[in-house]
C-alpha positions as protocol buffer text, in pm:
chain_id: "A"
residue {
  index: 1
  type: MET
  ca { x: 14142 y: 398 z: 1580 }
}
residue {
  index: 2
  type: THR
  ca { x: 13885 y: 172 z: 1728 }
}
residue {
  index: 3
  type: SER
  ca { x: 13535 y: 284 z: 1773 }
}
residue {
  index: 4
  type: LEU
  ca { x: 13304 y: 182 z: 2044 }
}
residue {
  index: 5
  type: PRO
  ca { x: 13026 y: -45 z: 1940 }
}
residue {
  index: 6
  type: ASN
  ca { x: 12703 y: 133 z: 1881 }
}
residue {
  index: 7
  type: THR
  ca { x: 12475 y: 8 z: 2157 }
}
residue {
  index: 8
  type: SER
  ca { x: 12116 y: 90 z: 2160 }
}
residue {
  index: 9
  type: PRO
  ca { x: 11906 y: 88 z: 2476 }
}
residue {
  index: 10
  type: PRO
  ca { x: 11748 y: -246 z: 2556 }
}
residue {
  index: 11
  type: GLU
  ca { x: 11414 y: -304 z: 2398 }
}
residue {
  index: 12
  type: VAL
  ca { x: 11123 y: -261 z: 2633 }
}
residue {
  index: 13
  type: ASP
  ca { x: 10832 y: -497 z: 2595 }
}
residue {
  index: 14
  type: SER
  ca { x: 10547 y: -251 z: 2557 }
}
residue {
  index: 15
  type: SER
  ca { x: 10289 y: -528 z: 2590 }
}
residue {
  index: 16
  type: GLN
  ca { x: 10382 y: -575 z: 2958 }
}
residue {
  index: 17
  type: PRO
  ca { x: 10203 y: -336 z: 3196 }
}
residue {
  index: 18
  type: THR
  ca { x: 10420 y: -101 z: 3400 }
}
residue {
  index: 19
  type: GLY
  ca { x: 10380 y: 81 z: 3728 }
}
residue {
  index: 20
  type: LEU
  ca { x: 10098 y: -26 z: 3956 }
}
residue {
  index: 21
  type: ALA
  ca { x: 9933 y: -227 z: 3680 }
}
residue {
  index: 22
  type: GLY
  ca { x: 10260 y: -418 z: 3635 }
}
residue {
  index: 23
  type: ILE
  ca { x: 10284 y: -492 z: 4006 }
}
residue {
  index: 24
  type: VAL
  ca { x: 9923 y: -612 z: 4012 }
}
residue {
  index: 25
  type: ALA
  ca { x: 9982 y: -826 z: 3702 }
}
residue {
  index: 26
  type: ARG
  ca { x: 10292 y: -985 z: 3858 }
}
residue {
  index: 27
  type: ALA
  ca { x: 10108 y: -1047 z: 4186 }
}
residue {
  index: 28
  type: GLU
  ca { x: 9825 y: -1214 z: 3994 }
}
residue {
  index: 29
  type: ALA
  ca { x: 10077 y: -1430 z: 3804 }
}
residue {
  index: 30
  type: ILE
  ca { x: 10240 y: -1536 z: 4132 }
}
residue {
  index: 31
  type: GLY
  ca { x: 9897 y: -1609 z: 4280 }
}
residue {
  index: 32
  type: GLN
  ca { x: 9804 y: -1816 z: 3977 }
}
residue {
  index: 33
  type: ALA
  ca { x: 10128 y: -2014 z: 3999 }
}
residue {
  index: 34
  type: ALA
  ca { x: 10082 y: -2069 z: 4374 }
}
residue {
  index: 35
  type: SER
  ca { x: 9716 y: -2169 z: 4342 }
}
residue {
  index: 36
  type: ARG
  ca { x: 9801 y: -2532 z: 4276 }
}
residue {
  index: 37
  type: TYR
  ca { x: 9965 y: -2551 z: 4619 }
}
residue {
  index: 38
  type: THR
  ca { x: 9713 y: -2363 z: 4833 }
}
residue {
  index: 39
  type: VAL
  ca { x: 9457 y: -2639 z: 4887 }
}
residue {
  index: 40
  type: PRO
  ca { x: 9720 y: -2902 z: 4975 }
}
residue {
  index: 41
  type: LEU
  ca { x: 9886 y: -2653 z: 5213 }
}
residue {
  index: 42
  type: LEU
  ca { x: 9551 y: -2578 z: 5374 }
}
residue {
  index: 43
  type: ARG
  ca { x: 9473 y: -2948 z: 5408 }
}
residue {
  index: 44
  type: ILE
  ca { x: 9813 y: -3038 z: 5553 }
}
residue {
  index: 45
  type: SER
  ca { x: 9828 y: -2742 z: 5793 }
}
residue {
  index: 46
  type: LEU
  ca { x: 9480 y: -2822 z: 5925 }
}
residue {
  index: 47
  type: GLY
  ca { x: 9586 y: -3186 z: 5961 }
}
residue {
  index: 48
  type: ILE
  ca { x: 9894 y: -3090 z: 6165 }
}
residue {
  index: 49
  type: VAL
  ca { x: 9691 y: -2869 z: 6398 }
}
residue {
  index: 50
  type: TYR
  ca { x: 9428 y: -3140 z: 6444 }
}
residue {
  index: 51
  type: ILE
  ca { x: 9692 y: -3402 z: 6528 }
}
residue {
  index: 52
  type: TRP
  ca { x: 9865 y: -3163 z: 6768 }
}
residue {
  index: 53
  type: PHE
  ca { x: 9550 y: -3059 z: 6954 }
}
residue {
  index: 54
  type: GLY
  ca { x: 9415 y: -3414 z: 6956 }
}
residue {
  index: 55
  type: ALA
  ca { x: 9741 y: -3552 z: 7098 }
}
residue {
  index: 56
  type: LEU
  ca { x: 9725 y: -3295 z: 7378 }
}
residue {
  index: 57
  type: LYS
  ca { x: 9377 y: -3421 z: 7468 }
}
residue {
  index: 58
  type: VAL
  ca { x: 9483 y: -3786 z: 7452 }
}
residue {
  index: 59
  type: GLY
  ca { x: 9784 y: -3711 z: 7674 }
}
residue {
  index: 60
  type: ASP
  ca { x: 9573 y: -3512 z: 7923 }
}
residue {
  index: 61
  type: ALA
  ca { x: 9794 y: -3209 z: 7858 }
}
residue {
  index: 62
  type: THR
  ca { x: 9539 y: -2977 z: 7698 }
}
residue {
  index: 63
  type: PRO
  ca { x: 9448 y: -2646 z: 7861 }
}
residue {
  index: 64
  type: VAL
  ca { x: 9092 y: -2676 z: 7728 }
}
residue {
  index: 65
  type: GLY
  ca { x: 9011 y: -3012 z: 7886 }
}
residue {
  index: 66
  type: GLN
  ca { x: 8791 y: -2863 z: 8157 }
}
residue {
  index: 67
  type: LEU
  ca { x: 8613 y: -2637 z: 7909 }
}
residue {
  index: 68
  type: VAL
  ca { x: 8540 y: -2934 z: 7682 }
}
residue {
  index: 69
  type: ALA
  ca { x: 8421 y: -3145 z: 7974 }
}
residue {
  index: 70
  type: LYS
  ca { x: 8191 y: -2871 z: 8107 }
}
residue {
  index: 71
  type: THR
  ca { x: 8042 y: -2820 z: 7761 }
}
residue {
  index: 72
  type: VAL
  ca { x: 7900 y: -3173 z: 7764 }
}
residue {
  index: 73
  type: PRO
  ca { x: 7853 y: -3241 z: 8138 }
}
residue {
  index: 74
  type: PHE
  ca { x: 7638 y: -3549 z: 8071 }
}
residue {
  index: 75
  type: LEU
  ca { x: 7946 y: -3735 z: 7933 }
}
residue {
  index: 76
  type: PRO
  ca { x: 8225 y: -3853 z: 8167 }
}
residue {
  index: 77
  type: GLU
  ca { x: 8530 y: -3627 z: 8131 }
}
residue {
  index: 78
  type: LYS
  ca { x: 8781 y: -3911 z: 8172 }
}
residue {
  index: 79
  type: PHE
  ca { x: 8633 y: -4081 z: 7867 }
}
residue {
  index: 80
  type: PHE
  ca { x: 8511 y: -3794 z: 7650 }
}
residue {
  index: 81
  type: VAL
  ca { x: 8817 y: -3567 z: 7635 }
}
residue {
  index: 82
  type: PRO
  ca { x: 9064 y: -3844 z: 7534 }
}
residue {
  index: 83
  type: ALA
  ca { x: 8807 y: -3991 z: 7291 }
}
residue {
  index: 84
  type: LEU
  ca { x: 8766 y: -3648 z: 7132 }
}
residue {
  index: 85
  type: GLY
  ca { x: 9145 y: -3631 z: 7110 }
}
residue {
  index: 86
  type: VAL
  ca { x: 9161 y: -3965 z: 6927 }
}
residue {
  index: 87
  type: PHE
  ca { x: 8891 y: -3842 z: 6688 }
}
residue {
  index: 88
  type: GLU
  ca { x: 9091 y: -3522 z: 6624 }
}
residue {
  index: 89
  type: VAL
  ca { x: 9412 y: -3718 z: 6558 }
}
residue {
  index: 90
  type: LEU
  ca { x: 9224 y: -3939 z: 6309 }
}
residue {
  index: 91
  type: LEU
  ca { x: 9076 y: -3631 z: 6141 }
}
residue {
  index: 92
  type: GLY
  ca { x: 9424 y: -3481 z: 6118 }
}
residue {
  index: 93
  type: LEU
  ca { x: 9564 y: -3796 z: 5961 }
}
residue {
  index: 94
  type: GLY
  ca { x: 9272 y: -3804 z: 5718 }
}
residue {
  index: 95
  type: LEU
  ca { x: 9338 y: -3443 z: 5618 }
}
residue {
  index: 96
  type: ILE
  ca { x: 9707 y: -3509 z: 5561 }
}
residue {
  index: 97
  type: VAL
  ca { x: 9651 y: -3829 z: 5363 }
}
residue {
  index: 98
  type: GLY
  ca { x: 9383 y: -3659 z: 5154 }
}
residue {
  index: 99
  type: ARG
  ca { x: 9175 y: -3969 z: 5076 }
}
residue {
  index: 100
  type: TYR
  ca { x: 8796 y: -3943 z: 5105 }
}
residue {
  index: 101
  type: LEU
  ca { x: 8854 y: -3573 z: 5167 }
}
residue {
  index: 102
  type: GLY
  ca { x: 8488 y: -3480 z: 5126 }
}
residue {
  index: 103
  type: ILE
  ca { x: 8388 y: -3707 z: 5414 }
}
residue {
  index: 104
  type: VAL
  ca { x: 8687 y: -3608 z: 5630 }
}
residue {
  index: 105
  type: ALA
  ca { x: 8622 y: -3238 z: 5573 }
}
residue {
  index: 106
  type: LEU
  ca { x: 8252 y: -3274 z: 5656 }
}
residue {
  index: 107
  type: LEU
  ca { x: 8344 y: -3456 z: 5980 }
}
residue {
  index: 108
  type: MET
  ca { x: 8579 y: -3168 z: 6054 }
}
residue {
  index: 109
  type: VAL
  ca { x: 8299 y: -2916 z: 5994 }
}
residue {
  index: 110
  type: GLY
  ca { x: 8069 y: -3113 z: 6225 }
}
residue {
  index: 111
  type: HIS
  ca { x: 8337 y: -3126 z: 6494 }
}
residue {
  index: 112
  type: LEU
  ca { x: 8398 y: -2752 z: 6468 }
}
residue {
  index: 113
  type: ALA
  ca { x: 8025 y: -2678 z: 6475 }
}
residue {
  index: 114
  type: GLY
  ca { x: 8012 y: -2870 z: 6802 }
}
residue {
  index: 115
  type: THR
  ca { x: 8253 y: -2622 z: 6958 }
}
residue {
  index: 116
  type: PHE
  ca { x: 7977 y: -2362 z: 6945 }
}
residue {
  index: 117
  type: LEU
  ca { x: 7801 y: -2550 z: 7224 }
}
residue {
  index: 118
  type: VAL
  ca { x: 8027 y: -2352 z: 7457 }
}
residue {
  index: 119
  type: LEU
  ca { x: 7833 y: -2038 z: 7365 }
}
residue {
  index: 120
  type: VAL
  ca { x: 7509 y: -2209 z: 7472 }
}
residue {
  index: 121
  type: THR
  ca { x: 7610 y: -2423 z: 7768 }
}
residue {
  index: 122
  type: GLN
  ca { x: 7869 y: -2187 z: 7916 }
}
residue {
  index: 123
  type: PRO
  ca { x: 7782 y: -1828 z: 7823 }
}
residue {
  index: 124
  type: GLN
  ca { x: 7958 y: -1703 z: 8136 }
}
residue {
  index: 125
  type: GLU
  ca { x: 8284 y: -1840 z: 7992 }
}
residue {
  index: 126
  type: ALA
  ca { x: 8223 y: -1712 z: 7638 }
}
residue {
  index: 127
  type: PHE
  ca { x: 8095 y: -1359 z: 7693 }
}
residue {
  index: 128
  type: GLN
  ca { x: 8201 y: -1066 z: 7907 }
}
residue {
  index: 129
  type: HIS
  ca { x: 7924 y: -951 z: 8145 }
}
residue {
  index: 130
  type: GLY
  ca { x: 7669 y: -1160 z: 7955 }
}
residue {
  index: 131
  type: ASN
  ca { x: 7700 y: -942 z: 7644 }
}
residue {
  index: 132
  type: PRO
  ca { x: 7714 y: -1164 z: 7333 }
}
residue {
  index: 133
  type: LEU
  ca { x: 7899 y: -890 z: 7143 }
}
residue {
  index: 134
  type: MET
  ca { x: 8176 y: -880 z: 7404 }
}
residue {
  index: 135
  type: LEU
  ca { x: 8361 y: -1207 z: 7366 }
}
residue {
  index: 136
  type: SER
  ca { x: 8596 y: -1336 z: 7631 }
}
residue {
  index: 137
  type: MET
  ca { x: 8918 y: -1511 z: 7536 }
}
residue {
  index: 138
  type: THR
  ca { x: 8723 y: -1839 z: 7534 }
}
residue {
  index: 139
  type: GLY
  ca { x: 8452 y: -1682 z: 7318 }
}
residue {
  index: 140
  type: GLU
  ca { x: 8711 y: -1563 z: 7066 }
}
residue {
  index: 141
  type: PHE
  ca { x: 8869 y: -1910 z: 7070 }
}
residue {
  index: 142
  type: VAL
  ca { x: 8532 y: -2059 z: 6975 }
}
residue {
  index: 143
  type: VAL
  ca { x: 8406 y: -1795 z: 6728 }
}
residue {
  index: 144
  type: LYS
  ca { x: 8725 y: -1809 z: 6517 }
}
residue {
  index: 145
  type: ASN
  ca { x: 8615 y: -2161 z: 6426 }
}
residue {
  index: 146
  type: VAL
  ca { x: 8384 y: -1997 z: 6170 }
}
residue {
  index: 147
  type: VAL
  ca { x: 8698 y: -1948 z: 5958 }
}
residue {
  index: 148
  type: LEU
  ca { x: 8802 y: -2312 z: 6006 }
}
residue {
  index: 149
  type: ILE
  ca { x: 8451 y: -2429 z: 5917 }
}
residue {
  index: 150
  type: THR
  ca { x: 8477 y: -2229 z: 5596 }
}
residue {
  index: 151
  type: ALA
  ca { x: 8813 y: -2394 z: 5522 }
}
residue {
  index: 152
  type: GLY
  ca { x: 8651 y: -2733 z: 5580 }
}
residue {
  index: 153
  type: LEU
  ca { x: 8365 y: -2647 z: 5345 }
}
residue {
  index: 154
  type: LEU
  ca { x: 8619 y: -2543 z: 5082 }
}
residue {
  index: 155
  type: LEU
  ca { x: 8795 y: -2879 z: 5116 }
}
residue {
  index: 156
  type: ALA
  ca { x: 8467 y: -3070 z: 5109 }
}
residue {
  index: 157
  type: THR
  ca { x: 8329 y: -2897 z: 4801 }
}
residue {
  index: 158
  type: ARG
  ca { x: 8633 y: -2825 z: 4586 }
}
residue {
  index: 159
  type: PRO
  ca { x: 8650 y: -2998 z: 4250 }
}
residue {
  index: 160
  type: ARG
  ca { x: 8863 y: -3309 z: 4245 }
}
residue {
  index: 161
  type: GLU
  ca { x: 9188 y: -3252 z: 4058 }
}
residue {
  index: 162
  type: ARG
  ca { x: 9297 y: -3613 z: 4014 }
}
residue {
  index: 163
  type: GLU
  ca { x: 9214 y: -3783 z: 3691 }
}
residue {
  index: 164
  type: PRO
  ca { x: 9372 y: -4067 z: 3497 }
}
residue {
  index: 165
  type: ARG
  ca { x: 9683 y: -3985 z: 3290 }
}
residue {
  index: 166
  type: HIS
  ca { x: 9516 y: -4079 z: 2962 }
}
residue {
  index: 167
  type: ALA
  ca { x: 9230 y: -3839 z: 3038 }
}
residue {
  index: 168
  type: ARG
  ca { x: 9479 y: -3558 z: 3103 }
}
residue {
  index: 169
  type: ARG
  ca { x: 9657 y: -3634 z: 2776 }
}
residue {
  index: 170
  type: ARG
  ca { x: 9327 y: -3626 z: 2588 }
}
residue {
  index: 171
  type: GLY
  ca { x: 9241 y: -3300 z: 2762 }
}
residue {
  index: 172
  type: ASP
  ca { x: 9573 y: -3148 z: 2647 }
}
residue {
  index: 173
  type: GLU
  ca { x: 9500 y: -3256 z: 2288 }
}
residue {
  index: 174
  type: VAL
  ca { x: 9156 y: -3098 z: 2304 }
}
residue {
  index: 175
  type: ALA
  ca { x: 9305 y: -2778 z: 2447 }
}
residue {
  index: 176
  type: SER
  ca { x: 9563 y: -2756 z: 2167 }
}
residue {
  index: 177
  type: VAL
  ca { x: 9290 y: -2804 z: 1903 }
}
residue {
  index: 178
  type: VAL
  ca { x: 9081 y: -2532 z: 2070 }
}
residue {
  index: 179
  type: ASP
  ca { x: 9384 y: -2298 z: 2069 }
}
residue {
  index: 180
  type: VAL
  ca { x: 9435 y: -2355 z: 1694 }
}
residue {
  index: 181
  type: VAL
  ca { x: 9066 y: -2297 z: 1625 }
}
residue {
  index: 182
  type: ASP
  ca { x: 9076 y: -1974 z: 1828 }
}
residue {
  index: 183
  type: VAL
  ca { x: 9376 y: -1848 z: 1630 }
}
residue {
  index: 184
  type: VAL
  ca { x: 9209 y: -1934 z: 1300 }
}
residue {
  index: 185
  type: ASP
  ca { x: 8886 y: -1760 z: 1407 }
}
residue {
  index: 186
  type: VAL
  ca { x: 9064 y: -1447 z: 1530 }
}
residue {
  index: 187
  type: ALA
  ca { x: 9322 y: -1413 z: 1251 }
}
residue {
  index: 188
  type: PRO
  ca { x: 9082 y: -1270 z: 987 }
}
residue {
  index: 189
  type: ALA
  ca { x: 8950 y: -1018 z: 1235 }
}
residue {
  index: 190
  type: ILE
  ca { x: 9291 y: -881 z: 1331 }
}
residue {
  index: 191
  type: ALA
  ca { x: 9455 y: -896 z: 985 }
}
residue {
  index: 192
  type: PRO
  ca { x: 9318 y: -553 z: 874 }
}
residue {
  index: 193
  type: ALA
  ca { x: 9437 y: -398 z: 1200 }
}
residue {
  index: 194
  type: ILE
  ca { x: 9788 y: -538 z: 1150 }
}
residue {
  index: 195
  type: GLU
  ca { x: 9808 y: -409 z: 788 }
}
residue {
  index: 196
  type: THR
  ca { x: 9728 y: -52 z: 899 }
}
residue {
  index: 197
  type: VAL
  ca { x: 10013 y: -47 z: 1149 }
}
């Protein structure tokens, strides 16, 4: 007679949090893993939008051409709107390439800050019934640039991640030495706790 193998339930790793704490821990782990891609994605997506909007201005196909022209009435529309479009395309390319990102991002912030001129020079377009708390569609279009300015400031001020290969290798060696030192320092403190278990 053959007997069935004695199977025990799978071991559960009690060190891993369960329930809501487990979900939060997994979400944090995913966020940590994705963090290396967020700045490049932000940079590239901003670059694409800048190229797109700039190309519309260069091609005289933008719906905001008149708004832009009325914001700076002392500049000729036929020159200013396409020139702004060329500037936006160049900013977009600079964002995508990622070189001299601090300068490119600060130019982007300056460009976006300039969009707030609409609130000053054309309040009738930006606000409903003259109330600065009641934005029109144009006002919302302009005020959302606060978020884009913040994204530009993030790009301009973030620490640079590129370093020479040999420096990274040395950094890894230092990290491994620090890990060993930490284990040696902690081992005597946890030894009595392990013996009592």
